[in-house]
N, C-alpha and C positions, 0 to 999 in steps of 0.2 A: 504493500500500500504506500510505502514511503517513496513516492515518485512525484513528478510534475505532470499535470494534466491541463489540457486546454479548457475543459469543462468538467465539473463534477455535478452529477444529477442526483438529487436526494428524493427518494420515494419512487415506487414503481407503478404509480397510477397510469392510466392510458396516456394522458398528455405527456408525462415525463418519459414514458417508453417510446412514444412516437418521436419526441425531440432527440433522445439519445440515439435512436436509429438514424435520424436525418443527419445529425452531427457526425456520426461515425462514417456514414456514406460520403460525407463531404471531406473526409480525411482528418477530422479533428480527433485528438486523443481524449477519450471519454472514460471516466470512472463513474459507475452507477451503483449507488448504495441504497439500502432500505433497512429500517429498523425491524421490519417484520421478517418472518421466515417464509413468506409467500409473495408471489407477484400480484400486482393489481391495486394495492393500497385501498383507497376508498372505492375503487371500481372493480373490486374482486368479485368472484362468484363463490357461493358457499354450497356444500352438500347439506343433506338434511340434518345430520348430526351437528355440523357447525352452526347451522341456522338455529337449531334448538338451543344450543349452548349460548348463543349470542342473545336470544330473546326470551328463553325460558329458564336459563341457568342450569340446565342439565343436558346430557348428550344421549338421552334415551327417548326418542320420539316414538309415538305409537306405531306398532307394526303394520297397522292398516294403511299407512301412508306409503308403504313400499320400501325398497332398498335405498339406503342413504346415498350411496355413490352414484345413483342414477339421477340425482338432483344436481343441477347447476344453477343456483338462484342468484341472479345479478343483484348487487347492492346499488348499482347506478343503472337501472334498466333504460336502454335506448336502442332504437332501431337505426339503421343506416340507409340514407337516401341513395338510391341506386346510381344516380349521376352526380352525387354531392361531393363535398370537399373531402370527406374521409376516404371514399372509394378512390378519388384521384390521388390521395397520399399513398394509399395501399398499392396502386398501380405504379406510381412514380418510384416507389422503393422496392417493388417486386415482392412485397410481403404477401401478395395474393397466393403465392405458391405454398404458403404454410397454412392456409385457411380454406374451409369449405363453407360456402354460404347457401342459404335457402331463401327463396322469395317469401315475403310475408303476405298472408292471405288477404287481409282487408284493412281499409282505412275508412274510418267513420267519423261522424260529427253528431253531437248532441244538440237537438233543437226542439224547444217547447215540450220537454219531457220524453222525447223519443230519440232513437238512434237511427241515423241514415248513412248510407254510403256517400262518401264525398264525391260529388260530380266534378270531374277535372277537365272535360272537353266539351265542345259545343254539342256533340251527340249525346253525351251523358246528361248535359243540362236539360235537354228536351225530355229525357226519360225520368228525371229525378222527381220524386214526390215531395221534395223539400220546397218546391215552388209551385205557384199557380200558373195557369196557362200563359198569361200575358208576361209575367215575370220570367218564365222560361225563355220566351222569345228575346226579352231584353238581355238576359244572362247569356244566351247563345251568341248574340251579337258581340258582347263583351269578350267572351271566350275566343271568338274568331279573331278579334283584334289582337288579343294577347298571343294566340298561336301564330299569327302572321307577322307579328312585330319582329323586325330585325334591326338591331342598333345601327348598323351601317347602311341601311336602306331607307332613305327618307320617304319613299313612296309608301312604306308600311306604317308610317307614323300618324297618318290621318290628321296632319297639321298640329300634332301635339309634341312639344319638346319635353320629354319625360325627365330631363335633368332640371327642369324649372317648374313645371306644373306639379301639383301635389297629387297623391293617390286619391284624395277626396275629390279633387276636381275631375280627374279621369273617370272615376266611378259615377259622379253626378252627370257626366255627359251621357251615360247610358241609363240613367234614371233607376238604378238598382235600389231595392228596399233594404232596410236595416238588417233584417235576418239574413239576406243574401250576402251583404257586405260582411256580416259576422262570420259566416262559414268560409267565405273566400279569403278573408284576411287572416283568420286563425287556423283553419284546417287545411288550407291550400298553400297560402303564402307563408304559413307557420310563424307569423308575428306573435310576439309574446304579450303585447297589449295593443291599445288602439293609437298609440303615438305615431305609428307609421302613416296614418291618414293625412297628417300635416307635413310629411317629409316629401322630397321629390319622388315621383312615382316610378323611376327606373328600377330601383331595388325591388319594389313590390311586384312589378311585371316580370322581372328576372326570376324571382322566387316562384311565381306561378308557372313560368315556363319550365323551371327545374322540376317542379312536381309533375307536370304533364309529361315531360320527356322521360323522367324516371319511371313513371307509370307505364309508358309505352315500351320501356326497355325489355322487360321480361314477360310482358303480356299477362301479368297477374292481376290480382284485385287491389294491389297497393303499389306505391312507388318505393317501398322499403325492402331491404334484405337484412338478414340476421345470421350470424355464424352458428353452425352446428356446435353444440356443447356450450353455448353462451359466450358472453363478452370477455371472460377471463382469457379466452384464446387470443384476443387482440394484443394486450400488453406483452404477453409471452412471445408472440410472433415478432413484435418490434424489438424485444430484447434479444431474440435469436438473430435478427438482422444486425443489430449493433455488435453482437459477439463475432459474427462472421467478418465484420469490417474492423475488428481489433478492439472493440469496446470491452472493458473489464466490469464484471458484475460481482457484487458482494451483498448477499442477503443476510438477515439476522445480525446486523451491525448496530448494537445499542448506542444510544447517546451520541448520534452523529451531530457534532457541534461545529458550526461555521465560525472560523476565526477571522478577525479583521485587523488591518494595520492601523497606524495612528490617524490616517486620513479617513478611516471608515470604510475602506474597500475590502471586500472579501478576498482573502489570500490563501486559505486552506480549510480543510475539514479534518477534525480529529475524531477518532473512535477507538476505544480500548487502548489508549496509549500510543496509537499510531497516528501519523499525520500525512495527509496527501495535499500537496500544494496545487493551486489552480489559478487560472485567470478569471474564470467566471463560475458562478453557482446557479444551477436551475433547481427549483424545488416546489413541492406543494406547500400550502399555507402552514401546515402543522410543523414544519421544520424551522420556520422563522416567525413565530407568533407575534413578535414585537414589531414586525414590518407589514402587518395586515390589519384590516378592520372588518368587523362583522356588518354585513349589509342585509341580513335577513336569515330566514330559516326555510328549509324544505320539509314538508310533512309528507309521509309516505305510509301506505298500507301495503303489506305483502300478503297475498292470499293464495292458499293452495285449494284448488277446486277439482271437481270430477266432471266438469262440463265446460264448454266454451262460454264466452260472454253471450247472454241471450240477445237475440235480434242482430247478430253479426254474421248471419248466413253460415252458422256452424264453423266459423273460422278457427283453425288451430292456432293461428297467430294473428293479432290485430291491434291496431291503435284506435282509440276513440278520443277525440278532443272535445272538451266541454268549454266553449268560449265563455269568457268572463261575464258578459252581459246576461247569458242564459241563466247564470247562477247568482247574479247580483254581487259579483266579486270584482276585485281590482285586477286579477290575473287569472289565466286559464287553469283548468284542471285536466289531467291526462290519465287515461286508462291504457295500460300496456298488457297484452296477454301473449304468452307463448306456452309451449306444451311439449309433450313427448315427440311431436313431429320435428322439433329442432333439437331433440336429445337433451332437454333440460329438466325432464321429469320422467317418472316411470310411465309405462303404457296406461293410457286413460286418464292421466293427471295433467292439470293445467296450472300454470303460475300466472296470477294476475297482480298487477301493481296499480295503485291509485296514488298519483303524485300531484302536489300543488305547492306553490310558494305559500308558506304558512302566513295567514293573516290573523290568526288567533293563537291562544295557547292550548287549544283543545283539538288535537288532530283527529280524534275519533268522531267528534261532531262535525268538524270542518270537512272531512273527507266523505261524510255520509252520502252526499248526492252521487258520488262516483261508486261507492261501495254498494249502494242500493241497486245499481244497474247490473251488478255481477250475478245476482241470484244466490242460491245457497253456497256457502263456503265451508270447506272442511276445517281449515285453520286460518287464523288471521293474526298478523303481527304488525304493530305500529312502531314507527320511529320518526324522530325529527333530527335534522342535523343543520348546523350553522353553515351559512355561506360567507366566504371571505373573499376580499379582493385586496391586492397589494396596495400599500400606501407609500412605498419607498420610491426613490428616483433611481432607476436602473443604472444610469451612467455614473452616478455618484458612488454606489456601493458594489457594483458588479453582481448584484443578486437579481435573478429573474424568476419571479414567483407566479405560478399559475393561479387562476381563479378557481374557486370551488365549483363543482358541477351543479347546474341548475335543475329545475323540476321538469324540463322538457323531455319528451321521449324520443328525441332525435339528436343527431350529433353535430348539427351545423354550428351551434354556438361554441362547442368544444374545439372544432377545427379552426375557427377564427382566432381563438386564443393561442393555439399552437403556431399558426402562421405568423402571428404578431411577435411572439417570443423568438421564433426562428429568425425573423427579419432583424430584430434588435441585436441578436448575438452575431449573426454572420454578415449583416449589412446587405444581404441579398433578398430578392423576392423569390419565394418558392415557386418554381415553374410547375403548374398543375395542368398544363395543356397536354393531356395524355390521350392515348387511344383507349377509350372506355370499354371497347370490346375485349380488352385483356382481362377483364374481371367477369366471371360468370356466376350464376346462381341457379341451383336446381329449383324447379317448380315444385309446388306441394304435390 
């Protein structure tokens, strides 16, 4: 350990593992350490015994739930958008060779007490029971505009400069109703709240196109894919990549302590009497708690079930987004379901998660609207965790701290954080213009 490194990475969460892989591929000398004896950090996956120990205090779950090792329960459950940032990073680094993906069955939205499939194209808009006849026609015109929009082709812009007009102004041109705007903004464009309405419309339209293009990719019922055996496969695969390119890994290293010089710059990390020198430190918030601030909490329910989520067309895997307005909340609620079809539970068992940005101190009551949609559950576990963001100035102390994972059930916000840290450290823009056909996913 007593060597000099370009970057020392602390914590093996997904963000940290992606970054160590990218740095190693770029030729940087990387040391990656974790106080835990397993990969994944906050974004690990647990078997049934581990789940029981964490939430029930014992490691003897009832036999009726099946074999412990057949469970891979994600602690940060998220699907991957087929044409999104994470898939581009996977292809850019060739990590796809370590992973097997399967398409996710369904993408749904909650509206006025019911669950509906998210319509993503002009054809689906005409079929959707979410809208009345006249609204369907208006929505169809809007979807055609989005589908045909090309940033470099002014003819497709219909006189609108999307770098200047707001999303609200574009939507008003088509006369869409509030409920339609709700599902388009939150379940299609995947915005976290309604602030996007007063921002330039280009990002909103690009997000809609990403959803539609991803949906078309595998001809499935959703734009999402998900790895067999759960998300813990992702950090391990990036760790493997880093090792192939010369990165050094050390798990089970207690008390990893970042040391600073007189000017406040990080210069080394010590653990168990050994010291590794470095130019920069990358870590999750838990390693430098005095350089982060709490910006909220995520409330989550983890449910083991013996059936799919009702009204989701018997989907073995599905996402349901409950837009904030539908629940009278300030932020959306998310349902995520996966099952034995993705090898994360024994035959006949389903794992469902209900997640939201906590707005109260009572997760059981706060998550009830989502839990009520699940039907009978065999077991339910509740947890909340704090969300942190860095408060330091990276240039001043050479510490690059990732933000905590949010409540969303997709990875787009995660990848944005990774790309930003990569750019700060290397001074380069990560080239994600890749051949998307290099990644494949099996259909259900």
